[in-house]
C-alpha positions as CSV (number, residue, x, y, z in Angstrom):
1,M,133.2,109.6,55.9
2,L,136.7,109.3,54.6
3,N,138.7,106.3,53.4
4,T,141.1,105.5,56.1
5,K,143.2,103.1,54.0
6,I,143.8,105.6,51.3
7,I,144.7,108.3,53.8
8,G,147.0,105.8,55.5
9,N,148.7,105.0,52.2
10,R,149.2,108.7,51.5
11,I,150.8,109.2,54.9
12,S,153.1,106.3,54.3
13,E,154.1,107.5,50.8
14,A,154.9,111.0,52.0
15,R,156.9,109.7,55.0
16,K,158.9,107.3,52.9
17,K,159.6,109.9,50.3
18,L,161.3,112.0,52.9
19,N,163.0,108.9,54.3
20,I,161.5,109.4,57.8
21,S,160.9,106.3,60.0
22,Q,157.6,105.7,61.7
23,A,159.4,106.1,65.0
24,R,160.9,109.5,64.0
25,L,157.5,110.7,62.7
26,A,155.8,109.6,66.0
27,E,158.5,111.4,68.0
28,R,157.8,114.7,66.2
29,L,154.1,114.3,66.7
30,F,154.5,113.3,70.4
31,I,152.6,110.0,69.9
32,S,153.6,106.3,69.8
33,P,155.1,104.6,66.7
34,Q,152.2,102.1,67.0
35,A,149.7,104.9,66.3
36,V,151.5,105.8,63.1
37,G,151.5,102.1,62.1
38,K,147.7,102.0,62.7
39,W,147.2,105.0,60.5
40,E,149.3,103.6,57.6
41,R,147.4,100.3,57.8
42,G,144.1,102.1,57.7
43,E,143.1,100.9,61.2
44,S,142.6,104.4,62.5
45,M,142.8,108.0,61.4
46,P,144.5,111.1,62.9
47,D,142.3,113.9,64.0
48,I,142.2,117.2,62.0
49,I,144.8,118.9,64.3
50,T,147.2,116.1,63.9
51,L,146.7,116.0,60.1
52,N,147.5,119.7,60.0
53,R,150.8,118.9,61.8
54,L,151.4,116.0,59.5
55,A,151.1,118.2,56.5
56,E,153.7,120.5,57.9
57,I,156.2,117.7,58.7
58,L,155.7,115.9,55.4
59,T,155.8,119.2,53.4
60,V,152.5,118.6,51.7
61,D,149.3,120.6,51.5
62,L,146.5,119.5,53.8
63,N,144.3,118.6,50.8
64,Y,146.9,116.0,49.9
65,F,145.2,113.6,52.4
66,S,141.7,114.1,51.0
67,E,141.7,115.3,47.4
68,G,140.0,112.9,45.0
69,L,138.7,110.6,47.7
70,E,135.2,109.2,47.3
71,P,132.8,109.0,50.3
72,M,132.6,105.5,51.8
73,A,128.9,105.6,52.0
74,E,128.5,101.9,51.2
75,E,131.5,100.6,53.1
76,L,130.5,98.1,55.8
77,I,132.9,96.9,58.4
78,P,132.1,93.4,59.8
79,V,131.2,93.4,63.4
80,E,130.2,90.3,65.4
81,L,126.6,90.8,66.7
82,S,125.0,89.4,69.7
83,K,122.2,86.8,69.2
84,K,119.7,89.5,70.3
85,E,121.0,92.0,67.8
86,S,121.2,89.4,65.0
87,A,117.6,88.3,65.6
88,E,116.3,91.9,65.6
89,L,118.2,92.9,62.4
90,T,117.3,89.7,60.6
91,S,113.6,90.1,61.5
92,S,113.6,93.7,60.2
93,G,115.2,92.6,56.9
94,D,117.8,95.4,57.1
95,V,120.8,93.2,56.7
96,P,121.6,89.7,55.5
97,S,121.7,87.1,58.2
98,S,125.1,85.7,57.3
99,P,127.6,87.1,57.7
100,E,126.1,89.7,60.2
101,M,127.2,93.2,59.3
102,K,126.9,96.5,61.0
103,E,127.9,99.9,59.5
104,K,130.6,101.6,61.4
105,K,131.0,105.3,60.5
106,L,134.4,106.9,60.3
107,N,134.4,110.7,60.2
108,W,136.0,113.8,61.5
109,D,133.4,115.2,63.9
110,M,134.8,118.3,65.6
111,S,131.6,119.4,67.1
112,G,131.5,120.2,70.8
113,G,135.2,120.9,70.9
114,N,137.5,123.7,72.0
115,W,139.8,124.7,69.2
116,V,142.6,127.1,69.9
117,D,145.4,128.3,67.5
118,A,144.5,125.6,65.0
119,D,145.2,126.0,61.3
120,F,142.3,124.6,59.2
121,S,143.3,126.6,56.0
122,G,142.3,124.9,52.8
123,L,139.7,122.5,54.3
124,K,136.6,121.5,52.4
125,N,133.2,120.1,53.1
126,L,132.9,120.7,56.8
127,N,129.1,121.0,56.9
128,E,128.1,120.5,60.6
129,K,131.4,119.2,61.9
130,F,132.1,122.3,64.0
131,S,128.6,122.6,65.6
132,S,128.6,123.7,69.3
133,S,132.3,124.3,69.2
134,N,134.4,127.1,70.7
135,M,137.1,128.3,68.2
136,Q,139.7,130.9,69.1
137,R,142.5,132.2,66.9
138,C,142.0,129.5,64.3
139,K,142.8,129.9,60.6
140,F,140.4,129.0,57.8
141,I,142.2,131.0,55.1
142,G,141.2,130.1,51.5
143,S,139.0,127.3,52.7
144,N,135.9,125.9,50.9
145,L,133.3,125.9,53.6
146,S,130.2,126.3,51.5
147,G,127.1,124.9,53.2
148,L,128.8,125.2,56.6
149,I,126.3,125.0,59.5
150,L,127.4,126.5,62.8
151,K,125.0,126.0,65.8
152,N,125.7,127.4,69.3
153,N,129.3,128.3,68.4
154,H,131.6,130.8,70.0
155,V,134.1,132.0,67.3
156,D,136.7,134.4,68.5
157,N,139.6,136.1,66.6
158,C,139.5,133.5,63.7
159,D,140.6,134.2,60.1
160,F,138.3,133.2,57.3
161,S,139.9,135.5,54.7
162,N,139.4,134.5,51.0
163,S,137.2,131.6,51.9
164,D,134.0,130.3,50.3
165,I,131.3,130.2,53.1
166,S,128.3,130.7,50.7
167,N,125.0,129.1,51.5
168,S,126.0,128.6,55.1
169,Q,124.0,129.0,58.3
170,F,125.1,130.6,61.6
171,Q,122.5,129.8,64.3
172,H,122.6,131.0,67.9
173,S,126.3,131.8,67.5
174,H,128.7,134.4,68.8
175,L,131.2,135.8,66.3
176,V,133.7,138.2,67.8
177,A,136.7,139.9,66.2
178,N,136.9,137.6,63.2
179,L,138.3,138.3,59.7
180,F,136.1,137.7,56.7
181,N,138.0,139.8,54.2
182,E,137.3,139.0,50.5
183,T,135.2,136.1,51.7
184,S,132.1,134.8,49.9
185,L,129.1,134.7,52.2
186,K,126.6,134.7,49.4
187,E,123.2,133.5,50.5
188,A,124.5,133.0,54.0
189,E,122.0,133.1,56.9
190,F,122.6,134.5,60.4
191,S,119.8,133.8,62.9
192,K,119.7,134.6,66.6
193,S,123.4,135.4,66.4
194,Y,125.7,138.1,67.9
195,I,128.4,139.6,65.7
196,K,130.9,142.1,67.1
197,G,134.2,143.6,65.8
198,C,134.3,141.5,62.7
199,D,135.8,142.6,59.4
200,F,133.7,141.8,56.3
201,S,135.6,144.2,54.0
202,D,135.4,143.4,50.2
203,A,133.1,140.4,51.0
204,N,130.5,139.0,48.8
205,L,127.3,139.1,50.9
206,I,124.8,139.0,48.1
207,G,121.5,137.6,49.3
208,M,122.7,137.4,52.9
209,R,119.9,137.0,55.5
210,L,120.2,138.5,59.0
211,Q,117.2,137.6,61.0
212,K,115.5,136.5,64.2
213,S,116.9,139.0,66.7
214,S,120.5,138.9,65.4
215,H,122.8,141.8,66.4
216,V,125.8,143.2,64.5
217,E,128.0,145.8,66.3
218,S,131.2,147.6,65.6
219,S,132.0,145.6,62.5
220,G,133.4,146.7,59.1
221,F,131.7,146.0,55.7
222,S,133.5,148.6,53.5
223,N,133.4,147.9,49.8
224,S,131.2,144.8,50.3
225,D,128.3,143.8,48.2
226,L,125.1,143.2,50.2
227,S,122.6,143.5,47.4
228,D,119.4,141.5,47.5
229,G,119.9,140.9,51.2
230,H,117.3,140.6,53.9
231,I,117.7,142.1,57.3
232,K,114.7,141.3,59.5
233,N,113.9,141.8,63.1
234,S,117.6,142.5,63.8
235,S,119.8,145.4,64.9
236,L,122.9,147.1,63.4
237,A,124.9,149.4,65.7
238,S,128.1,151.4,65.0
239,N,129.1,149.5,61.9
240,I,131.0,150.8,58.9
241,F,129.4,150.4,55.5
242,N,131.5,152.8,53.4
243,D,131.1,152.4,49.6
244,C,128.9,149.3,49.9
245,C,126.3,148.1,47.5
246,L,123.0,147.8,49.3
247,E,120.8,147.7,46.2
248,E,117.5,145.9,46.7
249,V,118.2,145.2,50.3
250,E,115.1,144.8,52.5
251,F,115.3,146.2,56.1
252,S,112.2,145.2,58.0
253,E,111.4,145.5,61.7
254,S,115.1,146.3,62.2
255,H,116.9,149.0,64.1
256,I,119.9,150.7,62.6
257,K,121.9,153.2,64.7
258,G,125.2,154.9,64.6
259,C,126.4,153.3,61.3
260,D,128.4,155.0,58.6
261,F,127.0,154.4,55.1
262,S,129.1,157.1,53.3
263,G,129.3,156.5,49.6
264,S,126.9,153.5,49.7
265,K,124.2,152.7,47.1
266,F,120.7,152.2,48.3
267,T,119.1,151.8,44.9
268,G,115.8,149.9,45.3
269,A,116.4,149.4,49.0
270,K,113.3,149.1,51.3
271,F,113.1,150.2,54.9
272,K,109.9,149.1,56.7
273,S,108.6,149.3,60.3
274,G,112.0,149.9,62.0
275,S,114.3,152.8,62.9
276,F,117.2,154.5,61.1
277,V,118.9,156.8,63.7
278,D,122.1,158.9,63.8
279,N,123.6,157.3,60.8
280,T,126.2,159.0,58.4
281,I,124.9,158.9,54.9
282,E,127.2,161.3,53.1
283,D,127.4,160.9,49.3
284,A,125.0,157.9,49.5
285,V,122.9,157.1,46.5
286,W,119.1,157.1,46.9
287,N,117.2,155.9,43.9
288,R,113.8,154.0,44.2
289,T,114.4,153.8,47.9
290,S,111.3,153.5,50.2
291,F,110.8,154.3,53.9
292,I,107.5,153.0,55.2
293,G,106.5,153.3,58.9
294,M,110.1,154.2,59.8
295,Q,111.5,156.2,62.7
296,L,114.0,158.6,61.2
297,E,116.2,160.6,63.5
298,D,119.4,162.7,63.4
299,L,120.0,162.3,59.7
300,I,121.3,164.6,57.0
301,F,120.3,163.7,53.4
302,E,122.5,165.2,50.8
303,G,122.8,164.9,47.0
304,S,120.1,163.6,44.8
305,L,117.0,161.5,45.7
306,E,115.0,160.2,42.8
307,D,111.8,158.1,42.8
308,C,112.0,157.8,46.6
309,Y,109.1,157.2,48.9
310,F,108.4,158.3,52.5
311,E,105.1,157.0,54.0
312,N,103.9,157.2,57.6
313,C,107.4,158.0,58.9
314,T,108.2,159.9,62.0
315,F,110.9,162.6,61.6
316,K,113.1,164.0,64.3
317,R,116.1,166.3,63.6
318,V,116.1,165.2,59.9
319,T,117.6,167.6,57.4
320,F,117.7,167.6,53.6
321,Q,120.7,169.7,52.8
322,N,121.7,170.9,49.3
323,S,119.6,168.1,48.0
324,T,117.8,167.6,44.7
325,L,114.5,165.7,45.1
326,I,112.9,164.3,41.9
327,N,109.6,162.4,41.9
328,T,110.0,161.8,45.6
329,F,106.8,161.0,47.4
330,F,105.9,162.1,51.0
331,K,102.8,160.7,52.6
332,N,102.9,161.8,56.2
333,N,100.5,163.8,58.5
334,S,103.0,166.5,58.9
335,L,106.5,167.4,57.5
336,K,107.0,170.4,59.8
337,R,109.9,168.6,61.7
338,I,112.0,168.2,58.5
339,Q,114.4,171.0,57.7
340,F,115.1,171.7,54.1
341,V,118.3,173.7,53.4
342,G,119.2,174.8,49.9
343,C,117.1,172.1,48.2
344,K,115.7,171.9,44.7
345,V,112.6,169.8,43.8
346,D,110.6,169.0,40.8
347,K,106.9,170.0,40.5
348,I,105.4,166.8,41.9
349,T,107.7,166.7,44.9
350,Y,107.0,170.4,45.6
351,A,103.3,169.6,45.7
352,F,103.8,166.7,48.2
353,L,105.9,168.9,50.5
354,K,103.5,171.8,50.4
355,N,100.6,169.5,51.1
356,G,102.5,168.1,54.1
357,K,103.0,171.6,55.4
358,A,106.8,171.5,55.1
359,D,108.8,174.6,55.6
360,M,109.2,175.8,51.9
361,G,111.4,178.8,52.7
362,D,114.6,177.3,51.3
363,I,113.1,175.1,48.6
364,T,113.4,176.0,44.9
365,M,111.3,174.4,42.2
366,L,113.3,173.0,39.3
367,T,112.5,174.5,35.9
368,A,111.6,172.2,33.1
């Protein structure tokens, strides 16, 4: 809840500083002068769209209206109660019998709305205020939206660049063609959500959780940090993860297809009970990476693999090309479907491959 009297005073001060009358301000906002008078007396409050327009007209930042305000958690507005209400409240002991009081909440609740071409840049502490809303071509640039909760939202072509959306939750939501460049989504959670054509380049996605049948398609994550993330029971299709940090990420019961992971670091990453199909992994870093119960298809591993682990995986059109495998463990019934081209392996890896009946024709053992 926000203090309407203080906000009203700030509107009045900014208006008078520019020598604009209430009537002139009302005219520019396409409202009545009486409405402006009510704002300035603290009797009502403009909605967020009107506040944004006010900030433009009064040449102030949007935060001018809210910075430094304390929540009015204990403010009670006197309301005359009926005899029945008075008796019920008095008997419960919730409020004093005289004078009768009832709390009246004043807040900006934008849930369930349809927001188009609105500028919310610089906003703070939205929490659940946008739940079940449709947002199209809106701007949230540089906003502090940490702890934001979006439920059943449709968000289309919005710009969240350089914002803090850490520790937020996206539930049952559709996110299409949105910008999250250089945005912090640390510890954010996406559940039962659909994401398509979004740009998360250079974003902080450390500890991000994608779960409960979420789907991410044709989105960009280049140069982003997704370390310590959890991707569970979800799907990734045709996304770009160039030069990403995927260290210690856990992929479980998830399906990953047609993505580009060129130059990404998979140190400590874990893949379990899912599929990894037709992905580009050129110049990727594989160190302490494990694949357990995975379906691996149409892949070319290059470069060095060290301390990696393949257990009970199915291989189809998988090639290790000009690779160096050190202390890499293969525990599978048969490795005959894997093609090794110009590979070098250490003694222990050589033993695993030979035991799995791999084609050893183009494999050279490293000398100590």
